[in-house]
BADOKOL-701394 format. One line per 3 residues: number of its first residue (from 1); for each residue y, z, x of C-alpha. Coordinates in steps of 0.05 Angstrom, whole numbers, plus 5000, padded with zeros to 4 digits. Last residue first. Layout:
BADOKOL-701394
NUM = Y Z X | ...
end
This chain:
BADOKOL-701394
532 = 4492 4363 5355 | 4442 4328 5310 | 4488 4336 5251
529 = 4547 4307 5290 | 4503 4248 5313 | 4484 4236 5240
526 = 4556 4239 5217 | 4580 4194 5273 | 4529 4141 5257
523 = 4546 4146 5183 | 4620 4140 5200 | 4606 4077 5239
520 = 4562 4048 5185 | 4614 4062 5131 | 4670 4030 5172
517 = 4628 3968 5188 | 4609 3960 5115 | 4683 3966 5094
514 = 4702 3915 5147 | 4653 3863 5116 | 4629 3816 5171
511 = 4570 3863 5183 | 4540 3838 5118 | 4494 3883 5078
508 = 4420 3880 5059 | 4405 3939 5104 | 4342 3908 5135
505 = 4369 3837 5137 | 4437 3857 5163 | 4406 3900 5218
502 = 4358 3843 5235 | 4418 3796 5243 | 4449 3849 5289
499 = 4385 3850 5331 | 4385 3774 5339 | 4457 3774 5361
496 = 4441 3829 5413 | 4384 3787 5441 | 4431 3728 5445
493 = 4481 3771 5482 | 4429 3786 5536 | 4410 3859 5546
490 = 4436 3916 5589 | 4461 3956 5529 | 4532 3963 5554
487 = 4530 3891 5578 | 4508 3869 5509 | 4566 3907 5478
484 = 4616 3875 5525 | 4588 3805 5515 | 4582 3809 5440
481 = 4651 3838 5422 | 4641 3866 5352 | 4692 3922 5358
478 = 4660 3947 5424 | 4640 4014 5391 | 4612 3974 5332
475 = 4567 3934 5379 | 4545 3995 5418 | 4527 4035 5355
472 = 4490 3976 5324 | 4450 3966 5388 | 4433 4040 5391
469 = 4409 4038 5319 | 4371 3972 5327 | 4329 3992 5387
466 = 4270 3946 5376 | 4203 3941 5340 | 4173 4005 5367
463 = 4153 4034 5300 | 4206 4089 5306 | 4260 4034 5313
460 = 4244 4007 5243 | 4243 4077 5213 | 4310 4092 5244
457 = 4339 4028 5216 | 4311 4041 5146 | 4339 4112 5147
454 = 4410 4090 5164 | 4442 4093 5095 | 4400 4152 5070
451 = 4415 4192 5132 | 4489 4178 5126 | 4491 4198 5053
448 = 4454 4263 5068 | 4501 4276 5126 | 4561 4268 5080
445 = 4531 4315 5027 | 4513 4367 5080 | 4582 4367 5109
442 = 4595 4361 5183 | 4633 4297 5171 | 4698 4335 5165
439 = 4692 4354 5238 | 4697 4280 5254 | 4764 4268 5220
436 = 4801 4290 5282 | 4862 4334 5282 | 4935 4321 5264
433 = 4922 4315 5189 | 4875 4374 5185 | 4916 4423 5227
430 = 4980 4399 5194 | 4951 4416 5126 | 4942 4488 5146
427 = 4873 4522 5143 | 4863 4596 5131 | 4803 4641 5117
424 = 4751 4597 5151 | 4679 4584 5133 | 4685 4511 5153
421 = 4672 4483 5084 | 4717 4534 5050 | 4773 4523 5099
418 = 4766 4448 5090 | 4771 4455 5015 | 4833 4499 5022
415 = 4865 4446 5066 | 4850 4394 5013 | 4878 4440 4959
412 = 4942 4452 5000 | 4950 4377 5012 | 4939 4363 4938
409 = 4993 4413 4920 | 5040 4382 4971 | 5029 4313 4941
406 = 5044 4339 4871 | 5106 4374 4896 | 5134 4310 4925
403 = 5195 4305 4880 | 5209 4379 4892 | 5215 4368 4967
400 = 5157 4381 5015 | 5137 4419 5077 | 5063 4410 5094
397 = 5013 4446 5051 | 4976 4511 5064 | 4904 4525 5043
394 = 4880 4597 5038 | 4810 4627 5030 | 4808 4694 4996
391 = 4771 4752 5028 | 4704 4787 5018 | 4659 4728 5034
388 = 4587 4752 5044 | 4572 4786 5110 | 4552 4764 5180
385 = 4538 4823 5224 | 4580 4858 5277 | 4645 4847 5240
382 = 4704 4839 5287 | 4710 4765 5272 | 4715 4780 5197
379 = 4768 4832 5209 | 4807 4784 5253 | 4801 4729 5200
376 = 4828 4777 5147 | 4887 4794 5193 | 4900 4720 5204
373 = 4900 4709 5128 | 4952 4763 5116 | 4994 4737 5173
370 = 4991 4666 5143 | 5012 4692 5075 | 5067 4735 5105
367 = 5094 4676 5145 | 5096 4635 5081 | 5134 4691 5047
364 = 5182 4703 5104 | 5210 4633 5106 | 5196 4572 5149
361 = 5189 4528 5088 | 5212 4564 5025 | 5157 4589 4978
358 = 5110 4561 4925 | 5049 4605 4916 | 4987 4587 4876
355 = 4937 4642 4862 | 4862 4634 4851 | 4805 4668 4814
352 = 4839 4659 4746 | 4904 4622 4758 | 4958 4668 4785
349 = 5026 4635 4794 | 5074 4656 4849 | 5143 4626 4855
346 = 5185 4655 4911 | 5259 4667 4924 | 5275 4705 4988
343 = 5313 4771 4992 | 5278 4779 5060 | 5250 4848 5043
340 = 5235 4830 4971 | 5202 4764 4987 | 5158 4795 5040
337 = 5138 4853 4995 | 5123 4807 4936 | 5079 4761 4979
334 = 5041 4820 5010 | 5031 4849 4940 | 5004 4782 4916
331 = 4955 4780 4975 | 4930 4850 4958 | 4924 4831 4884
328 = 4883 4769 4903 | 4833 4812 4942 | 4831 4866 4888
325 = 4817 4816 4833 | 4763 4780 4874 | 4726 4845 4891
322 = 4658 4823 4863 | 4662 4750 4884 | 4631 4710 4826
319 = 4664 4645 4848 | 4692 4654 4918 | 4765 4673 4921
316 = 4822 4624 4922 | 4890 4620 4955 | 4934 4558 4947
313 = 4998 4558 4988 | 5052 4507 4972 | 5108 4496 5021
310 = 5182 4487 5009 | 5238 4441 5030 | 5305 4460 4999
307 = 5339 4457 4931 | 5279 4479 4889 | 5278 4549 4920
304 = 5353 4556 4916 | 5351 4617 4871 | 5286 4623 4834
301 = 5314 4650 4769 | 5378 4609 4773 | 5354 4558 4722
298 = 5279 4550 4726 | 5276 4509 4663 | 5330 4461 4687
295 = 5299 4454 4756 | 5231 4440 4726 | 5261 4386 4682
292 = 5293 4355 4743 | 5229 4359 4783 | 5186 4323 4731
289 = 5129 4293 4772 | 5073 4327 4733 | 5062 4375 4791
286 = 5134 4398 4786 | 5130 4406 4711 | 5065 4447 4716
283 = 5098 4491 4769 | 5158 4505 4725 | 5113 4524 4667
280 = 5072 4571 4712 | 5137 4601 4738 | 5158 4617 4667
277 = 5093 4653 4655 | 5100 4687 4723 | 5171 4708 4708
274 = 5147 4742 4644 | 5094 4779 4683 | 5146 4797 4735
271 = 5191 4825 4681 | 5134 4869 4656 | 5120 4892 4728
268 = 5194 4909 4737 | 5191 4951 4675 | 5129 4985 4701
265 = 5163 5000 4768 | 5228 5023 4736 | 5190 5070 4689
262 = 5149 5096 4747 | 5212 5106 4788 | 5246 5144 4730
259 = 5185 5188 4718 | 5175 5203 4792 | 5249 5218 4801
256 = 5247 5267 4743 | 5186 5301 4772 | 5221 5307 4839
253 = 5284 5337 4808 | 5245 5387 4767 | 5207 5408 4829
250 = 5272 5418 4866 | 5297 5464 4812 | 5232 5504 4812
247 = 5228 5510 4887 | 5194 5460 4933 | 5156 5487 4992
244 = 5197 5493 5056 | 5229 5448 5109 | 5232 5389 5061
241 = 5203 5318 5060 | 5196 5277 4997 | 5151 5215 4993
238 = 5146 5170 4932 | 5090 5119 4929 | 5085 5051 4894
235 = 5050 5011 4840 | 4984 5048 4846 | 4929 5017 4803
232 = 4897 5062 4751 | 4954 5051 4703 | 5020 5089 4693
229 = 5045 5077 4763 | 5073 5117 4821 | 5035 5157 4873
226 = 5064 5222 4898 | 5067 5242 4972 | 5093 5311 4989
223 = 5118 5324 5060 | 5129 5391 5094 | 5173 5385 5154
220 = 5177 5385 5229 | 5240 5392 5271 | 5269 5322 5260
217 = 5242 5304 5329 | 5171 5311 5304 | 5132 5376 5297
214 = 5085 5342 5248 | 5092 5391 5190 | 5038 5386 5138
211 = 5023 5328 5091 | 5015 5345 5018 | 4978 5299 4970
208 = 4989 5270 4901 | 4954 5224 4852 | 4973 5187 4789
205 = 4944 5137 4799 | 4872 5123 4821 | 4860 5136 4895
202 = 4864 5081 4947 | 4940 5086 4947 | 4935 5158 4972
199 = 4894 5136 5033 | 4945 5081 5048 | 5003 5130 5042
196 = 4970 5178 5092 | 4958 5121 5141 | 5029 5096 5135
193 = 5061 5164 5145 | 5096 5146 5210 | 5140 5096 5174
190 = 5169 5152 5131 | 5195 5190 5192 | 5228 5128 5219
187 = 5259 5110 5151 | 5283 5182 5145 | 5337 5170 5199
184 = 5381 5135 5147 | 5382 5194 5099 | 5350 5169 5056
181 = 5295 5117 5051 | 5283 5053 5011 | 5232 4996 5014
178 = 5180 5028 5060 | 5117 4984 5059 | 5053 5011 5028
175 = 5033 4946 4994 | 5052 4971 4924 | 5121 4991 4949
172 = 5139 5054 4987 | 5199 5099 4970 | 5228 5151 5017
169 = 5260 5219 5011 | 5293 5268 5058 | 5315 5341 5058
166 = 5368 5381 5023 | 5330 5370 4959 | 5390 5346 4919
163 = 5415 5301 4975 | 5345 5270 4983 | 5342 5257 4908
160 = 5411 5225 4907 | 5392 5177 4963 | 5325 5159 4931
157 = 5360 5144 4866 | 5411 5099 4900 | 5355 5060 4935
154 = 5316 5055 4869 | 5372 5017 4834 | 5429 4993 4880
151 = 5466 4966 4819 | 5466 5036 4789 | 5420 5052 4730
148 = 5372 5092 4774 | 5432 5131 4802 | 5455 5150 4732
145 = 5384 5174 4717 | 5382 5213 4782 | 5447 5248 4766
142 = 5424 5266 4696 | 5357 5291 4722 | 5392 5332 4776
139 = 5434 5365 4722 | 5371 5380 4683 | 5338 5410 4744
136 = 5400 5452 4761 | 5398 5480 4690 | 5324 5494 4696
133 = 5333 5527 4764 | 5393 5568 4740 | 5353 5591 4680
130 = 5294 5609 4725 | 5340 5650 4769 | 5370 5685 4709
127 = 5301 5701 4682 | 5279 5728 4750 | 5343 5771 4755
124 = 5333 5797 4684 | 5260 5815 4698 | 5278 5851 4763
121 = 5333 5891 4730 | 5288 5907 4671 | 5233 5933 4717
118 = 5284 5975 4754 | 5311 6005 4689 | 5241 6017 4665
115 = 5226 6058 4727 | 5277 6107 4703 | 5338 6123 4747
112 = 5362 6195 4734 | 5307 6222 4779 | 5331 6182 4839
109 = 5287 6126 4866 | 5277 6127 4941 | 5259 6059 4968
106 = 5207 6044 5021 | 5205 5976 5054 | 5138 5966 5089
103 = 5143 5958 5165 | 5072 5984 5174 | 5093 6043 5219
100 = 5156 6054 5179 | 5117 6059 5114 | 5067 6108 5145
97 = 5124 6152 5172 | 5159 6153 5104 | 5094 6170 5068
94 = 5079 6228 5115 | 5151 6252 5111 | 5144 6264 5036
91 = 5198 6233 4992 | 5237 6292 4965 | 5231 6337 4904
88 = 5159 6315 4896 | 5120 6309 4831 | 5179 6288 4788
85 = 5244 6300 4825 | 5236 6239 4869 | 5212 6171 4846
82 = 5182 6130 4902 | 5193 6054 4903 | 5147 6014 4949
79 = 5162 5944 4973 | 5134 5875 4987 | 5062 5886 4963
76 = 5021 5830 4994 | 4952 5861 4988 | 4950 5874 5063
73 = 5015 5913 5058 | 4987 5956 5001 | 4923 5970 5038
70 = 4962 5994 5100 | 5005 6038 5057 | 4946 6075 5027
67 = 4908 6081 5093 | 4969 6108 5129 | 4984 6154 5070
64 = 4913 6184 5073 | 4921 6197 5147 | 4989 6230 5138
61 = 4969 6275 5079 | 5035 6294 5047 | 5032 6240 4993
58 = 4967 6267 4966 | 4952 6215 4914 | 4942 6219 4839
55 = 5011 6235 4812 | 5048 6203 4870 | 5110 6184 4829
52 = 5100 6109 4839 | 5135 6041 4834 | 5105 5980 4868
49 = 5152 5922 4883 | 5107 5862 4876 | 5101 5798 4919
46 = 5026 5797 4918 | 4977 5790 4860 | 4961 5865 4853
43 = 4911 5895 4805 | 4855 5904 4856 | 4906 5938 4903
40 = 4923 5996 4856 | 4880 6047 4896 | 4899 6119 4880
37 = 4924 6094 4814 | 4994 6115 4794 | 5016 6044 4779
34 = 5084 6017 4759 | 5098 5943 4773 | 5163 5907 4791
31 = 5154 5831 4796 | 5161 5770 4842 | 5208 5805 4891
28 = 5237 5761 4946 | 5240 5792 5016 | 5312 5800 5041
25 = 5301 5875 5048 | 5255 5866 5107 | 5298 5894 5164
22 = 5309 5960 5128 | 5234 5973 5125 | 5240 6048 5114
19 = 5281 6100 5075 | 5326 6054 5034 | 5362 6090 4977
16 = 5365 6064 4905 | 5424 6081 4860 | 5399 6037 4803
13 = 5466 6025 4767 | 5502 5996 4828 | 5451 5942 4843
10 = 5458 5934 4919 | 5389 5963 4930 | 5361 5915 4878
7 = 5396 5856 4911 | 5368 5877 4979 | 5297 5882 4951
4 = 5304 5810 4930 | 5314 5776 4863 | 5299 5701 4859
1 = 5353 5653 4885
end
């Protein structure tokens, strides 16, 4: 604790007597300063014990003393020491009354106590307090370092930090999710700071901000938020909550925690980079149809990921998209957070402007990818005006075993292609395989092919030489049944036969060929879809 007026009064060698302000003796003293100026206020910083002999002031003038004391109080002076036996044998009543009116502690300094002795006492107490703070800070640093090396890692460090501060502490990951908090109730308090954490994460690291008391059930607190990371991108956020501003020892502890957590975060990032390189090799083996080799290379790194059904998610940003890196980084953070919270293995491989994720079927990671995409779709739907793509498009495969990884990858890419074509953020393979093929025909290339294939028939009909397109559609719809198709058209079956021969002659293709029938049917559907 820093020196207080009470500790100076209790100092046996100083022999100080309290004449006013007895109820404010617990006020800390930042320094003891001697000044005989009539107005010393311009040279005050606040927190001083001012020592005077009243050489240049009339200490017996009541109105002058009221003005003098009032200015001292407004300047933040915490106490006034008056030496007797120099200019005045006793402390003048006018000064005592003014001090009592303003509540300013007034100390009588006996003649045998030099001001230098008081200054030395204050200086020694401040130095001792600083030494205690530094010593406590180093001890906290040792404790936090041991906690960081414990099996619990950051969680143990957060618990030790909260205990040292006498408050609470929480750690947020790169996505802004709370990953550790102490004591237990602090998780609720930390969760309410999501908006403040998000604003801090948007600033280049390192950055800090202070959140005032919220008057919550914990009684209100002062919260400091500090971003973690050695680069410009925030890797996490540390929050500490106390009922008062941090002291020197507490500040040492917080700075030590920031350094340790930053080191842990950067070390984890380096390990993740190594895992990504290994994951890329495992993925290549799976796609090459070598599941056993992939399992051998993966070892225990990915847990039971290759022993149960998994899904493949392929996320891709548009070529040349300005914020592609940030978009993929946000998705990667969501994947990491979900995997960490659920203790779930995941294989994530970045590939330029895309990322490939292999995660357990029905697990938290796949759910997080889908939720991330749904949120992006909601933001896009809520936009008043159409805007260029600012999100990644995702394709999700069906569940697969390691031996079918190649098939799952193709499914994810096909779903991704459909998402791109339809202007969607997310498409799952089941949605494509269980739905109709007709929406897939709404592609410019497909319609161009269909128009080219049927152009001659449309041109024939446009000249009034017969309704070949409608006849072809009816005949294909009835699977080549002449009577049923003719009835649908309201013509004789011989007329329909003649028209189908004309179709073959104009197109130069045989309707007996099933491939030709299929292509003509899809072309008719594509042109009708385009018209619609």
